[in-house]
PDB file of the backbone (N, CA, C, O) and the ligand in Angstrom, with CONECT records:
HET     ZN  A 101       1
ATOM      1  N   MET A   1       0.887  -1.209   0.027  1.00  0.00           N
ATOM      2  CA  MET A   1      -0.074   0.058  -0.005  1.00  0.00           C
ATOM      3  C   MET A   1       0.906   1.199  -0.055  1.00  0.00           C
ATOM      4  O   MET A   1       1.955   1.170   0.588  1.00  0.00           O
ATOM      5  N   GLU A   2       0.548   2.215  -0.835  1.00  0.00           N
ATOM      6  CA  GLU A   2       1.241   3.508  -0.734  1.00  0.00           C
ATOM      7  C   GLU A   2       0.749   4.324   0.334  1.00  0.00           C
ATOM      8  O   GLU A   2      -0.443   4.387   0.631  1.00  0.00           O
ATOM      9  N   ASN A   3       1.732   4.991   0.951  1.00  0.00           N
ATOM     10  CA  ASN A   3       1.260   5.660   2.174  1.00  0.00           C
ATOM     11  C   ASN A   3       1.295   7.281   1.914  1.00  0.00           C
ATOM     12  O   ASN A   3       1.457   8.077   2.839  1.00  0.00           O
ATOM     13  N   ILE A   4       1.140   7.637   0.674  1.00  0.00           N
ATOM     14  CA  ILE A   4       1.125   8.995   0.324  1.00  0.00           C
ATOM     15  C   ILE A   4      -0.360   9.524   0.544  1.00  0.00           C
ATOM     16  O   ILE A   4      -1.345   8.968   0.058  1.00  0.00           O
ATOM     17  N   LYS A   5      -0.399  10.721   1.373  1.00  0.00           N
ATOM     18  CA  LYS A   5      -1.716  11.158   1.574  1.00  0.00           C
ATOM     19  C   LYS A   5      -2.462  11.737   0.436  1.00  0.00           C
ATOM     20  O   LYS A   5      -1.828  12.587  -0.189  1.00  0.00           O
ATOM     21  N   PHE A   6      -3.583  11.496   0.043  1.00  0.00           N
ATOM     22  CA  PHE A   6      -4.296  12.093  -1.062  1.00  0.00           C
ATOM     23  C   PHE A   6      -4.486  13.602  -0.873  1.00  0.00           C
ATOM     24  O   PHE A   6      -5.060  13.969   0.152  1.00  0.00           O
ATOM     25  N   PRO A   7      -4.069  14.498  -1.745  1.00  0.00           N
ATOM     26  CA  PRO A   7      -4.069  15.938  -1.370  1.00  0.00           C
ATOM     27  C   PRO A   7      -5.389  16.432  -1.440  1.00  0.00           C
ATOM     28  O   PRO A   7      -5.592  17.478  -0.822  1.00  0.00           O
ATOM     29  N   PHE A   8      -6.315  15.934  -2.036  1.00  0.00           N
ATOM     30  CA  PHE A   8      -7.680  16.731  -2.293  1.00  0.00           C
ATOM     31  C   PHE A   8      -8.376  16.230  -0.739  1.00  0.00           C
ATOM     32  O   PHE A   8      -8.049  15.307   0.008  1.00  0.00           O
ATOM     33  N   ARG A   9      -9.435  17.236  -0.630  1.00  0.00           N
ATOM     34  CA  ARG A   9     -10.306  16.917   0.480  1.00  0.00           C
ATOM     35  C   ARG A   9     -11.250  16.051   0.130  1.00  0.00           C
ATOM     36  O   ARG A   9     -11.814  15.403   1.012  1.00  0.00           O
ATOM     37  N   GLU A  10     -11.620  15.870  -1.345  1.00  0.00           N
ATOM     38  CA  GLU A  10     -12.662  14.953  -1.900  1.00  0.00           C
ATOM     39  C   GLU A  10     -11.813  13.617  -1.891  1.00  0.00           C
ATOM     40  O   GLU A  10     -10.600  13.552  -1.695  1.00  0.00           O
ATOM     41  N   SER A  11     -12.745  12.477  -2.161  1.00  0.00           N
ATOM     42  CA  SER A  11     -12.148  11.194  -2.237  1.00  0.00           C
ATOM     43  C   SER A  11     -11.480  11.091  -3.662  1.00  0.00           C
ATOM     44  O   SER A  11     -11.772  11.876  -4.564  1.00  0.00           O
ATOM     45  N   PRO A  12     -10.514  10.016  -3.814  1.00  0.00           N
ATOM     46  CA  PRO A  12      -9.923   9.938  -5.112  1.00  0.00           C
ATOM     47  C   PRO A  12     -10.801   9.631  -6.307  1.00  0.00           C
ATOM     48  O   PRO A  12     -10.441   9.987  -7.429  1.00  0.00           O
ATOM     49  N   ASP A  13     -12.088   8.899  -6.085  1.00  0.00           N
ATOM     50  CA  ASP A  13     -12.843   8.654  -7.194  1.00  0.00           C
ATOM     51  C   ASP A  13     -13.940   9.591  -7.348  1.00  0.00           C
ATOM     52  O   ASP A  13     -14.982   9.265  -7.916  1.00  0.00           O
ATOM     53  N   THR A  14     -13.718  10.885  -6.803  1.00  0.00           N
ATOM     54  CA  THR A  14     -14.677  12.028  -7.098  1.00  0.00           C
ATOM     55  C   THR A  14     -14.589  12.404  -8.709  1.00  0.00           C
ATOM     56  O   THR A  14     -13.491  12.648  -9.210  1.00  0.00           O
ATOM     57  N   ALA A  15     -15.621  12.433  -9.373  1.00  0.00           N
ATOM     58  CA  ALA A  15     -15.659  12.851 -10.708  1.00  0.00           C
ATOM     59  C   ALA A  15     -15.281  14.309 -10.867  1.00  0.00           C
ATOM     60  O   ALA A  15     -15.704  15.164 -10.089  1.00  0.00           O
ATOM     61  N   CYS A  16     -14.446  14.595 -11.930  1.00  0.00           N
ATOM     62  CA  CYS A  16     -14.180  16.056 -12.340  1.00  0.00           C
ATOM     63  C   CYS A  16     -13.917  16.260 -13.826  1.00  0.00           C
ATOM     64  O   CYS A  16     -13.622  15.285 -14.518  1.00  0.00           O
ATOM     65  N   ILE A  17     -14.016  17.572 -14.390  1.00  0.00           N
ATOM     66  CA  ILE A  17     -14.146  17.657 -15.592  1.00  0.00           C
ATOM     67  C   ILE A  17     -12.866  18.013 -16.207  1.00  0.00           C
ATOM     68  O   ILE A  17     -12.215  18.921 -15.690  1.00  0.00           O
ATOM     69  N   THR A  18     -12.404  17.384 -17.295  1.00  0.00           N
ATOM     70  CA  THR A  18     -11.262  17.698 -18.121  1.00  0.00           C
ATOM     71  C   THR A  18     -11.589  17.803 -19.532  1.00  0.00           C
ATOM     72  O   THR A  18     -12.762  17.820 -19.904  1.00  0.00           O
ATOM     73  N   CYS A  19     -10.552  17.880 -20.384  1.00  0.00           N
ATOM     74  CA  CYS A  19     -11.037  17.914 -21.835  1.00  0.00           C
ATOM     75  C   CYS A  19     -10.150  16.834 -22.529  1.00  0.00           C
ATOM     76  O   CYS A  19      -9.126  16.302 -22.100  1.00  0.00           O
ATOM     77  N   SER A  20     -10.855  16.630 -23.804  1.00  0.00           N
ATOM     78  CA  SER A  20     -10.202  15.495 -24.874  1.00  0.00           C
ATOM     79  C   SER A  20      -8.913  15.806 -25.014  1.00  0.00           C
ATOM     80  O   SER A  20      -8.187  14.813 -25.052  1.00  0.00           O
ATOM     81  N   HIS A  21      -8.253  17.064 -25.124  1.00  0.00           N
ATOM     82  CA  HIS A  21      -7.029  17.388 -25.446  1.00  0.00           C
ATOM     83  C   HIS A  21      -6.011  16.781 -24.418  1.00  0.00           C
ATOM     84  O   HIS A  21      -4.977  16.229 -24.794  1.00  0.00           O
ATOM     85  N   ILE A  22      -6.346  16.907 -23.148  1.00  0.00           N
ATOM     86  CA  ILE A  22      -5.598  16.176 -22.129  1.00  0.00           C
ATOM     87  C   ILE A  22      -5.549  14.898 -22.063  1.00  0.00           C
ATOM     88  O   ILE A  22      -4.515  14.256 -21.876  1.00  0.00           O
ATOM     89  N   ILE A  23      -6.751  14.400 -22.223  1.00  0.00           N
ATOM     90  CA  ILE A  23      -6.931  12.745 -22.117  1.00  0.00           C
ATOM     91  C   ILE A  23      -6.505  12.243 -23.349  1.00  0.00           C
ATOM     92  O   ILE A  23      -5.818  11.225 -23.262  1.00  0.00           O
ATOM     93  N   GLU A  24      -6.709  12.650 -24.417  1.00  0.00           N
ATOM     94  CA  GLU A  24      -6.340  11.857 -25.782  1.00  0.00           C
ATOM     95  C   GLU A  24      -5.314  12.467 -26.579  1.00  0.00           C
ATOM     96  O   GLU A  24      -4.768  11.806 -27.463  1.00  0.00           O
ATOM     97  N   ASN A  25      -4.958  13.806 -26.330  1.00  0.00           N
ATOM     98  CA  ASN A  25      -3.822  14.406 -26.983  1.00  0.00           C
ATOM     99  C   ASN A  25      -2.612  14.608 -26.393  1.00  0.00           C
ATOM    100  O   ASN A  25      -1.623  15.035 -26.987  1.00  0.00           O
ATOM    101  N   ASP A  26      -2.675  14.230 -24.910  1.00  0.00           N
ATOM    102  CA  ASP A  26      -1.501  14.578 -23.943  1.00  0.00           C
ATOM    103  C   ASP A  26      -1.101  16.057 -23.891  1.00  0.00           C
ATOM    104  O   ASP A  26       0.082  16.390 -23.806  1.00  0.00           O
ATOM    105  N   SER A  27      -2.071  16.902 -23.940  1.00  0.00           N
ATOM    106  CA  SER A  27      -1.940  18.363 -23.735  1.00  0.00           C
ATOM    107  C   SER A  27      -1.812  18.520 -22.237  1.00  0.00           C
ATOM    108  O   SER A  27      -2.430  17.812 -21.442  1.00  0.00           O
ATOM    109  N   PRO A  28      -0.981  19.480 -21.897  1.00  0.00           N
ATOM    110  CA  PRO A  28      -0.624  19.744 -20.490  1.00  0.00           C
ATOM    111  C   PRO A  28      -1.842  20.492 -19.723  1.00  0.00           C
ATOM    112  O   PRO A  28      -2.528  21.335 -20.300  1.00  0.00           O
ATOM    113  N   ILE A  29      -2.040  20.130 -18.442  1.00  0.00           N
ATOM    114  CA  ILE A  29      -2.993  20.778 -17.790  1.00  0.00           C
ATOM    115  C   ILE A  29      -2.528  22.312 -17.342  1.00  0.00           C
ATOM    116  O   ILE A  29      -1.603  22.491 -16.549  1.00  0.00           O
ATOM    117  N   LEU A  30      -3.243  23.337 -17.914  1.00  0.00           N
ATOM    118  CA  LEU A  30      -2.790  24.720 -17.613  1.00  0.00           C
ATOM    119  C   LEU A  30      -3.627  25.584 -17.008  1.00  0.00           C
ATOM    120  O   LEU A  30      -3.318  26.753 -16.778  1.00  0.00           O
ATOM    121  N   TYR A  31      -4.776  25.045 -16.702  1.00  0.00           N
ATOM    122  CA  TYR A  31      -6.005  25.689 -16.006  1.00  0.00           C
ATOM    123  C   TYR A  31      -6.786  24.804 -15.135  1.00  0.00           C
ATOM    124  O   TYR A  31      -7.259  23.758 -15.581  1.00  0.00           O
ATOM    125  N   ALA A  32      -6.940  25.158 -13.953  1.00  0.00           N
ATOM    126  CA  ALA A  32      -7.679  24.476 -12.933  1.00  0.00           C
ATOM    127  C   ALA A  32      -8.597  25.541 -12.268  1.00  0.00           C
ATOM    128  O   ALA A  32      -8.304  26.696 -11.958  1.00  0.00           O
ATOM    129  N   ALA A  33      -9.909  24.808 -12.105  1.00  0.00           N
ATOM    130  CA  ALA A  33     -10.741  25.505 -11.271  1.00  0.00           C
ATOM    131  C   ALA A  33     -11.581  24.761 -10.331  1.00  0.00           C
ATOM    132  O   ALA A  33     -11.965  23.622 -10.596  1.00  0.00           O
ATOM    133  N   HIS A  34     -11.882  25.365  -9.236  1.00  0.00           N
ATOM    134  CA  HIS A  34     -12.797  24.696  -8.283  1.00  0.00           C
ATOM    135  C   HIS A  34     -14.183  25.490  -8.241  1.00  0.00           C
ATOM    136  O   HIS A  34     -14.273  26.487  -7.524  1.00  0.00           O
ATOM    137  N   ASP A  35     -15.111  25.111  -8.899  1.00  0.00           N
ATOM    138  CA  ASP A  35     -16.322  25.790  -9.202  1.00  0.00           C
ATOM    139  C   ASP A  35     -17.053  26.038  -7.842  1.00  0.00           C
ATOM    140  O   ASP A  35     -16.792  25.399  -6.823  1.00  0.00           O
ATOM    141  N   ASP A  36     -18.014  27.048  -7.925  1.00  0.00           N
ATOM    142  CA  ASP A  36     -18.788  27.410  -6.708  1.00  0.00           C
ATOM    143  C   ASP A  36     -19.709  26.148  -6.300  1.00  0.00           C
ATOM    144  O   ASP A  36     -20.082  26.035  -5.132  1.00  0.00           O
ATOM    145  N   ASP A  37     -20.049  25.258  -7.225  1.00  0.00           N
ATOM    146  CA  ASP A  37     -20.839  24.048  -6.891  1.00  0.00           C
ATOM    147  C   ASP A  37     -20.063  22.820  -6.597  1.00  0.00           C
ATOM    148  O   ASP A  37     -20.587  21.706  -6.610  1.00  0.00           O
ATOM    149  N   GLY A  38     -18.721  23.041  -6.313  1.00  0.00           N
ATOM    150  CA  GLY A  38     -17.890  21.961  -5.841  1.00  0.00           C
ATOM    151  C   GLY A  38     -17.111  21.206  -7.007  1.00  0.00           C
ATOM    152  O   GLY A  38     -16.137  20.496  -6.755  1.00  0.00           O
ATOM    153  N   TRP A  39     -17.503  21.363  -8.049  1.00  0.00           N
ATOM    154  CA  TRP A  39     -16.800  20.623  -9.240  1.00  0.00           C
ATOM    155  C   TRP A  39     -15.329  21.096  -9.488  1.00  0.00           C
ATOM    156  O   TRP A  39     -15.047  22.285  -9.337  1.00  0.00           O
ATOM    157  N   TRP A  40     -14.536  20.319  -9.808  1.00  0.00           N
ATOM    158  CA  TRP A  40     -13.133  20.583 -10.386  1.00  0.00           C
ATOM    159  C   TRP A  40     -13.191  20.538 -11.810  1.00  0.00           C
ATOM    160  O   TRP A  40     -13.864  19.721 -12.438  1.00  0.00           O
ATOM    161  N   GLN A  41     -12.481  21.421 -12.307  1.00  0.00           N
ATOM    162  CA  GLN A  41     -12.046  21.393 -13.833  1.00  0.00           C
ATOM    163  C   GLN A  41     -10.509  21.437 -14.039  1.00  0.00           C
ATOM    164  O   GLN A  41      -9.718  22.122 -13.392  1.00  0.00           O
ATOM    165  N   PHE A  42     -10.249  20.649 -14.977  1.00  0.00           N
ATOM    166  CA  PHE A  42      -8.766  20.824 -15.319  1.00  0.00           C
ATOM    167  C   PHE A  42      -8.644  20.624 -16.902  1.00  0.00           C
ATOM    168  O   PHE A  42      -8.861  19.597 -17.545  1.00  0.00           O
ATOM    169  N   LEU A  43      -8.210  21.967 -17.387  1.00  0.00           N
ATOM    170  CA  LEU A  43      -8.294  22.127 -18.874  1.00  0.00           C
ATOM    171  C   LEU A  43      -6.833  22.443 -19.458  1.00  0.00           C
ATOM    172  O   LEU A  43      -5.922  22.868 -18.748  1.00  0.00           O
ATOM    173  N   CYS A  44      -6.731  22.228 -20.611  1.00  0.00           N
ATOM    174  CA  CYS A  44      -5.526  22.536 -21.298  1.00  0.00           C
ATOM    175  C   CYS A  44      -5.663  24.076 -21.565  1.00  0.00           C
ATOM    176  O   CYS A  44      -6.606  24.715 -21.099  1.00  0.00           O
ATOM    177  N   GLY A  45      -4.661  24.655 -22.350  1.00  0.00           N
ATOM    178  CA  GLY A  45      -4.630  26.007 -22.578  1.00  0.00           C
ATOM    179  C   GLY A  45      -5.321  26.573 -23.893  1.00  0.00           C
ATOM    180  O   GLY A  45      -5.179  27.711 -24.343  1.00  0.00           O
ATOM    181  N   ALA A  46      -6.107  25.536 -24.423  1.00  0.00           N
ATOM    182  CA  ALA A  46      -7.040  25.975 -25.701  1.00  0.00           C
ATOM    183  C   ALA A  46      -7.944  27.140 -25.403  1.00  0.00           C
ATOM    184  O   ALA A  46      -8.371  27.253 -24.254  1.00  0.00           O
ATOM    185  N   GLU A  47      -8.255  27.959 -26.263  1.00  0.00           N
ATOM    186  CA  GLU A  47      -8.833  29.129 -26.180  1.00  0.00           C
ATOM    187  C   GLU A  47     -10.308  28.744 -25.837  1.00  0.00           C
ATOM    188  O   GLU A  47     -10.791  29.196 -24.799  1.00  0.00           O
ATOM    189  N   LYS A  48     -11.001  27.989 -26.594  1.00  0.00           N
ATOM    190  CA  LYS A  48     -12.312  27.571 -26.552  1.00  0.00           C
ATOM    191  C   LYS A  48     -12.454  25.993 -26.225  1.00  0.00           C
ATOM    192  O   LYS A  48     -11.822  25.116 -26.815  1.00  0.00           O
ATOM    193  N   HIS A  49     -13.323  25.791 -25.257  1.00  0.00           N
ATOM    194  CA  HIS A  49     -13.633  24.398 -24.998  1.00  0.00           C
ATOM    195  C   HIS A  49     -15.372  24.266 -25.253  1.00  0.00           C
ATOM    196  O   HIS A  49     -16.171  24.999 -24.670  1.00  0.00           O
ATOM    197  N   LYS A  50     -15.718  23.328 -26.107  1.00  0.00           N
ATOM    198  CA  LYS A  50     -17.022  23.029 -26.219  1.00  0.00           C
ATOM    199  C   LYS A  50     -17.423  21.745 -25.618  1.00  0.00           C
ATOM    200  O   LYS A  50     -16.649  20.837 -25.315  1.00  0.00           O
ATOM    201  N   GLN A  51     -18.793  21.752 -25.465  1.00  0.00           N
ATOM    202  CA  GLN A  51     -19.412  20.583 -24.686  1.00  0.00           C
ATOM    203  C   GLN A  51     -18.587  19.155 -25.218  1.00  0.00           C
ATOM    204  O   GLN A  51     -18.178  18.318 -24.413  1.00  0.00           O
ATOM    205  N   GLU A  52     -18.442  19.044 -26.478  1.00  0.00           N
ATOM    206  CA  GLU A  52     -18.002  17.809 -27.103  1.00  0.00           C
ATOM    207  C   GLU A  52     -16.422  17.557 -26.530  1.00  0.00           C
ATOM    208  O   GLU A  52     -15.916  16.443 -26.665  1.00  0.00           O
ATOM    209  N   HIS A  53     -15.727  18.596 -25.923  1.00  0.00           N
ATOM    210  CA  HIS A  53     -14.466  18.350 -25.518  1.00  0.00           C
ATOM    211  C   HIS A  53     -14.323  17.992 -24.140  1.00  0.00           C
ATOM    212  O   HIS A  53     -13.272  17.668 -23.586  1.00  0.00           O
ATOM    213  N   ALA A  54     -15.577  18.085 -23.580  1.00  0.00           N
ATOM    214  CA  ALA A  54     -15.609  17.710 -22.049  1.00  0.00           C
ATOM    215  C   ALA A  54     -15.363  16.196 -21.823  1.00  0.00           C
ATOM    216  O   ALA A  54     -15.898  15.398 -22.593  1.00  0.00           O
ATOM    217  N   ARG A  55     -14.645  15.797 -20.892  1.00  0.00           N
ATOM    218  CA  ARG A  55     -14.345  14.379 -20.365  1.00  0.00           C
ATOM    219  C   ARG A  55     -14.605  14.380 -18.880  1.00  0.00           C
ATOM    220  O   ARG A  55     -14.281  15.335 -18.174  1.00  0.00           O
ATOM    221  N   LEU A  56     -15.190  13.304 -18.422  1.00  0.00           N
ATOM    222  CA  LEU A  56     -15.151  13.027 -17.000  1.00  0.00           C
ATOM    223  C   LEU A  56     -14.105  12.036 -16.430  1.00  0.00           C
ATOM    224  O   LEU A  56     -13.964  10.931 -16.954  1.00  0.00           O
ATOM    225  N   VAL A  57     -13.438  12.387 -15.460  1.00  0.00           N
ATOM    226  CA  VAL A  57     -12.534  11.468 -15.028  1.00  0.00           C
ATOM    227  C   VAL A  57     -12.505  11.719 -13.393  1.00  0.00           C
ATOM    228  O   VAL A  57     -13.156  12.609 -12.846  1.00  0.00           O
ATOM    229  N   SER A  58     -11.672  10.820 -12.728  1.00  0.00           N
ATOM    230  CA  SER A  58     -11.679  10.894 -11.354  1.00  0.00           C
ATOM    231  C   SER A  58     -10.363  11.761 -11.017  1.00  0.00           C
ATOM    232  O   SER A  58      -9.400  11.887 -11.773  1.00  0.00           O
ATOM    233  N   LEU A  59     -10.502  12.320  -9.770  1.00  0.00           N
ATOM    234  CA  LEU A  59      -9.408  13.125  -9.178  1.00  0.00           C
ATOM    235  C   LEU A  59      -8.083  12.460  -9.376  1.00  0.00           C
ATOM    236  O   LEU A  59      -7.072  12.997  -9.828  1.00  0.00           O
ATOM    237  N   ASN A  60      -8.228  11.131  -8.949  1.00  0.00           N
ATOM    238  CA  ASN A  60      -7.068  10.172  -8.862  1.00  0.00           C
ATOM    239  C   ASN A  60      -6.488  10.106 -10.301  1.00  0.00           C
ATOM    240  O   ASN A  60      -5.260  10.091 -10.386  1.00  0.00           O
ATOM    241  N   THR A  61      -7.141  10.070 -11.317  1.00  0.00           N
ATOM    242  CA  THR A  61      -6.726  10.027 -12.865  1.00  0.00           C
ATOM    243  C   THR A  61      -5.950  11.257 -13.106  1.00  0.00           C
ATOM    244  O   THR A  61      -4.893  11.219 -13.736  1.00  0.00           O
ATOM    245  N   ILE A  62      -6.473  12.415 -12.594  1.00  0.00           N
ATOM    246  CA  ILE A  62      -5.853  13.696 -12.885  1.00  0.00           C
ATOM    247  C   ILE A  62      -4.446  13.655 -12.244  1.00  0.00           C
ATOM    248  O   ILE A  62      -3.415  13.879 -12.878  1.00  0.00           O
ATOM    249  N   LEU A  63      -4.496  13.367 -11.006  1.00  0.00           N
ATOM    250  CA  LEU A  63      -3.230  13.273 -10.274  1.00  0.00           C
ATOM    251  C   LEU A  63      -2.151  12.490 -10.811  1.00  0.00           C
ATOM    252  O   LEU A  63      -0.963  12.800 -10.720  1.00  0.00           O
ATOM    253  N   GLY A  64      -2.683  11.294 -11.465  1.00  0.00           N
ATOM    254  CA  GLY A  64      -1.860  10.476 -12.047  1.00  0.00           C
ATOM    255  C   GLY A  64      -1.291  10.998 -13.424  1.00  0.00           C
ATOM    256  O   GLY A  64      -0.183  10.601 -13.787  1.00  0.00           O
ATOM    257  N   LEU A  65      -1.911  11.748 -14.088  1.00  0.00           N
ATOM    258  CA  LEU A  65      -1.587  12.453 -15.266  1.00  0.00           C
ATOM    259  C   LEU A  65      -0.542  13.450 -14.834  1.00  0.00           C
ATOM    260  O   LEU A  65       0.503  13.412 -15.483  1.00  0.00           O
ATOM    261  N   ASP A  66      -0.627  14.337 -13.858  1.00  0.00           N
ATOM    262  CA  ASP A  66       0.183  15.302 -13.373  1.00  0.00           C
ATOM    263  C   ASP A  66       0.193  15.449 -11.931  1.00  0.00           C
ATOM    264  O   ASP A  66      -0.788  15.893 -11.334  1.00  0.00           O
ATOM    265  N   SER A  67       1.282  15.087 -11.335  1.00  0.00           N
ATOM    266  CA  SER A  67       1.272  15.197  -9.824  1.00  0.00           C
ATOM    267  C   SER A  67       1.418  16.579  -9.376  1.00  0.00           C
ATOM    268  O   SER A  67       1.057  16.815  -8.223  1.00  0.00           O
ATOM    269  N   SER A  68       1.890  17.550 -10.097  1.00  0.00           N
ATOM    270  CA  SER A  68       1.868  18.846  -9.561  1.00  0.00           C
ATOM    271  C   SER A  68       0.588  19.427  -9.313  1.00  0.00           C
ATOM    272  O   SER A  68       0.455  20.514  -8.752  1.00  0.00           O
ATOM    273  N   ILE A  69      -0.522  18.596  -9.793  1.00  0.00           N
ATOM    274  CA  ILE A  69      -2.026  19.168  -9.244  1.00  0.00           C
ATOM    275  C   ILE A  69      -2.069  19.333  -7.955  1.00  0.00           C
ATOM    276  O   ILE A  69      -2.743  20.252  -7.490  1.00  0.00           O
ATOM    277  N   SER A  70      -1.349  18.463  -7.131  1.00  0.00           N
ATOM    278  CA  SER A  70      -1.241  18.289  -5.635  1.00  0.00           C
ATOM    279  C   SER A  70      -1.171  19.804  -4.954  1.00  0.00           C
ATOM    280  O   SER A  70      -1.678  20.099  -3.871  1.00  0.00           O
ATOM    281  N   GLU A  71      -0.453  20.669  -5.798  1.00  0.00           N
ATOM    282  CA  GLU A  71      -0.032  21.965  -5.178  1.00  0.00           C
ATOM    283  C   GLU A  71      -1.304  22.881  -4.970  1.00  0.00           C
ATOM    284  O   GLU A  71      -1.320  23.792  -4.143  1.00  0.00           O
ATOM    285  N   ILE A  72      -2.348  22.569  -5.776  1.00  0.00           N
ATOM    286  CA  ILE A  72      -3.583  23.389  -5.840  1.00  0.00           C
ATOM    287  C   ILE A  72      -4.655  22.616  -5.161  1.00  0.00           C
ATOM    288  O   ILE A  72      -5.686  23.232  -4.891  1.00  0.00           O
ATOM    289  N   ALA A  73      -4.576  21.462  -4.869  1.00  0.00           N
ATOM    290  CA  ALA A  73      -5.596  20.591  -4.284  1.00  0.00           C
ATOM    291  C   ALA A  73      -6.350  21.149  -3.034  1.00  0.00           C
ATOM    292  O   ALA A  73      -7.414  20.654  -2.663  1.00  0.00           O
ATOM    293  N   ASP A  74      -5.806  22.108  -2.458  1.00  0.00           N
ATOM    294  CA  ASP A  74      -6.531  22.724  -1.194  1.00  0.00           C
ATOM    295  C   ASP A  74      -7.181  24.037  -1.749  1.00  0.00           C
ATOM    296  O   ASP A  74      -7.720  24.788  -0.936  1.00  0.00           O
ATOM    297  N   MET A  75      -7.168  24.350  -3.018  1.00  0.00           N
ATOM    298  CA  MET A  75      -7.912  25.557  -3.435  1.00  0.00           C
ATOM    299  C   MET A  75      -9.367  25.546  -3.184  1.00  0.00           C
ATOM    300  O   MET A  75     -10.083  24.586  -3.469  1.00  0.00           O
ATOM    301  N   GLU A  76      -9.806  26.695  -2.615  1.00  0.00           N
ATOM    302  CA  GLU A  76     -11.251  26.868  -2.133  1.00  0.00           C
ATOM    303  C   GLU A  76     -12.166  26.769  -3.348  1.00  0.00           C
ATOM    304  O   GLU A  76     -11.630  26.830  -4.454  1.00  0.00           O
ATOM    305  N   CYS A  77     -13.645  26.606  -3.256  1.00  0.00           N
ATOM    306  CA  CYS A  77     -14.533  26.863  -4.241  1.00  0.00           C
ATOM    307  C   CYS A  77     -14.448  28.321  -4.759  1.00  0.00           C
ATOM    308  O   CYS A  77     -14.070  29.256  -4.053  1.00  0.00           O
ATOM    309  N   GLU A  78     -14.808  28.427  -5.976  1.00  0.00           N
ATOM    310  CA  GLU A  78     -14.779  29.919  -6.682  1.00  0.00           C
ATOM    311  C   GLU A  78     -13.511  30.442  -6.693  1.00  0.00           C
ATOM    312  O   GLU A  78     -13.313  31.653  -6.587  1.00  0.00           O
ATOM    313  N   HIS A  79     -12.486  29.493  -6.834  1.00  0.00           N
ATOM    314  CA  HIS A  79     -11.107  29.904  -7.105  1.00  0.00           C
ATOM    315  C   HIS A  79     -10.573  29.008  -8.305  1.00  0.00           C
ATOM    316  O   HIS A  79     -10.958  27.863  -8.538  1.00  0.00           O
ATOM    317  N   SER A  80      -9.640  29.705  -9.013  1.00  0.00           N
ATOM    318  CA  SER A  80      -9.056  29.079 -10.188  1.00  0.00           C
ATOM    319  C   SER A  80      -7.552  29.244 -10.239  1.00  0.00           C
ATOM    320  O   SER A  80      -7.077  30.150  -9.554  1.00  0.00           O
ATOM    321  N   ALA A  81      -6.752  28.497 -10.951  1.00  0.00           N
ATOM    322  CA  ALA A  81      -5.217  28.674 -11.002  1.00  0.00           C
ATOM    323  C   ALA A  81      -4.815  28.454 -12.485  1.00  0.00           C
ATOM    324  O   ALA A  81      -5.395  27.608 -13.167  1.00  0.00           O
ATOM    325  N   ILE A  82      -3.916  29.148 -12.924  1.00  0.00           N
ATOM    326  CA  ILE A  82      -3.372  29.182 -14.347  1.00  0.00           C
ATOM    327  C   ILE A  82      -1.756  29.027 -14.275  1.00  0.00           C
ATOM    328  O   ILE A  82      -1.069  29.472 -13.355  1.00  0.00           O
ATOM    329  N   ARG A  83      -1.324  28.396 -15.279  1.00  0.00           N
ATOM    330  CA  ARG A  83       0.200  28.476 -15.461  1.00  0.00           C
ATOM    331  C   ARG A  83       0.436  28.556 -16.975  1.00  0.00           C
ATOM    332  O   ARG A  83      -0.466  28.162 -17.715  1.00  0.00           O
ATOM    333  N   SER A  84       1.550  29.023 -17.484  1.00  0.00           N
ATOM    334  CA  SER A  84       1.937  29.176 -18.886  1.00  0.00           C
ATOM    335  C   SER A  84       2.418  27.878 -19.452  1.00  0.00           C
ATOM    336  O   SER A  84       2.191  27.579 -20.624  1.00  0.00           O
ATOM    337  N   SER A  85       3.087  27.094 -18.624  1.00  0.00           N
ATOM    338  CA  SER A  85       3.510  25.874 -19.307  1.00  0.00           C
ATOM    339  C   SER A  85       3.756  24.706 -18.122  1.00  0.00           C
ATOM    340  O   SER A  85       3.811  25.085 -16.952  1.00  0.00           O
ATOM    341  N   LEU A  86       3.871  23.593 -18.372  1.00  0.00           N
ATOM    342  CA  LEU A  86       4.224  22.479 -17.443  1.00  0.00           C
ATOM    343  C   LEU A  86       5.266  22.902 -16.458  1.00  0.00           C
ATOM    344  O   LEU A  86       5.146  22.602 -15.270  1.00  0.00           O
ATOM    345  N   ASN A  87       6.344  23.626 -16.932  1.00  0.00           N
ATOM    346  CA  ASN A  87       7.465  24.179 -16.187  1.00  0.00           C
ATOM    347  C   ASN A  87       7.158  25.202 -15.221  1.00  0.00           C
ATOM    348  O   ASN A  87       7.904  25.331 -14.251  1.00  0.00           O
ATOM    349  N   ASP A  88       6.082  25.996 -15.375  1.00  0.00           N
ATOM    350  CA  ASP A  88       5.886  27.206 -14.726  1.00  0.00           C
ATOM    351  C   ASP A  88       5.063  26.784 -13.363  1.00  0.00           C
ATOM    352  O   ASP A  88       4.346  25.784 -13.385  1.00  0.00           O
ATOM    353  N   ASP A  89       5.177  27.469 -12.348  1.00  0.00           N
ATOM    354  CA  ASP A  89       4.419  27.300 -10.962  1.00  0.00           C
ATOM    355  C   ASP A  89       2.930  27.615 -11.321  1.00  0.00           C
ATOM    356  O   ASP A  89       2.715  28.303 -12.319  1.00  0.00           O
ATOM    357  N   TRP A  90       1.993  27.198 -10.639  1.00  0.00           N
ATOM    358  CA  TRP A  90       0.615  27.586 -10.615  1.00  0.00           C
ATOM    359  C   TRP A  90       0.390  28.973  -9.918  1.00  0.00           C
ATOM    360  O   TRP A  90       0.790  29.194  -8.775  1.00  0.00           O
ATOM    361  N   ASN A  91      -0.251  29.851 -10.654  1.00  0.00           N
ATOM    362  CA  ASN A  91      -0.604  31.001 -10.154  1.00  0.00           C
ATOM    363  C   ASN A  91      -2.189  31.164  -9.810  1.00  0.00           C
ATOM    364  O   ASN A  91      -2.974  31.375 -10.734  1.00  0.00           O
ATOM    365  N   ARG A  92      -2.563  31.080  -8.705  1.00  0.00           N
ATOM    366  CA  ARG A  92      -3.889  31.285  -8.232  1.00  0.00           C
ATOM    367  C   ARG A  92      -4.563  32.549  -8.453  1.00  0.00           C
ATOM    368  O   ARG A  92      -3.937  33.592  -8.260  1.00  0.00           O
ATOM    369  N   GLU A  93      -5.819  32.575  -8.852  1.00  0.00           N
ATOM    370  CA  GLU A  93      -6.553  33.735  -9.282  1.00  0.00           C
ATOM    371  C   GLU A  93      -7.462  34.218  -8.235  1.00  0.00           C
ATOM    372  O   GLU A  93      -8.167  35.206  -8.438  1.00  0.00           O
TER     373      GLU A  93
HETATM  374 ZN    ZN A 101      -8.508  21.085 -23.884  1.00  0.00          ZN2+
END
């Protein structure tokens, strides 16, 4: 058993929203938002996202794609964070 604490308050199997670019095209996660209704969103830097680009995955899956997401896992609802590239730090808005 791994003994690393899950960084989110939510459980690892909590559904969150991401986009097809990240899941299918290996785009980096450059935008994260914790919506006022509790939903987490993790999107790439693409200007426009349509409904057809939305994908539902678990928080655990997102963390598996990019462990730096743990840096913003304590973000409150109605907050978001961006970064310019994978190598940049998250900037909370
Ligand atoms: Zn995208």
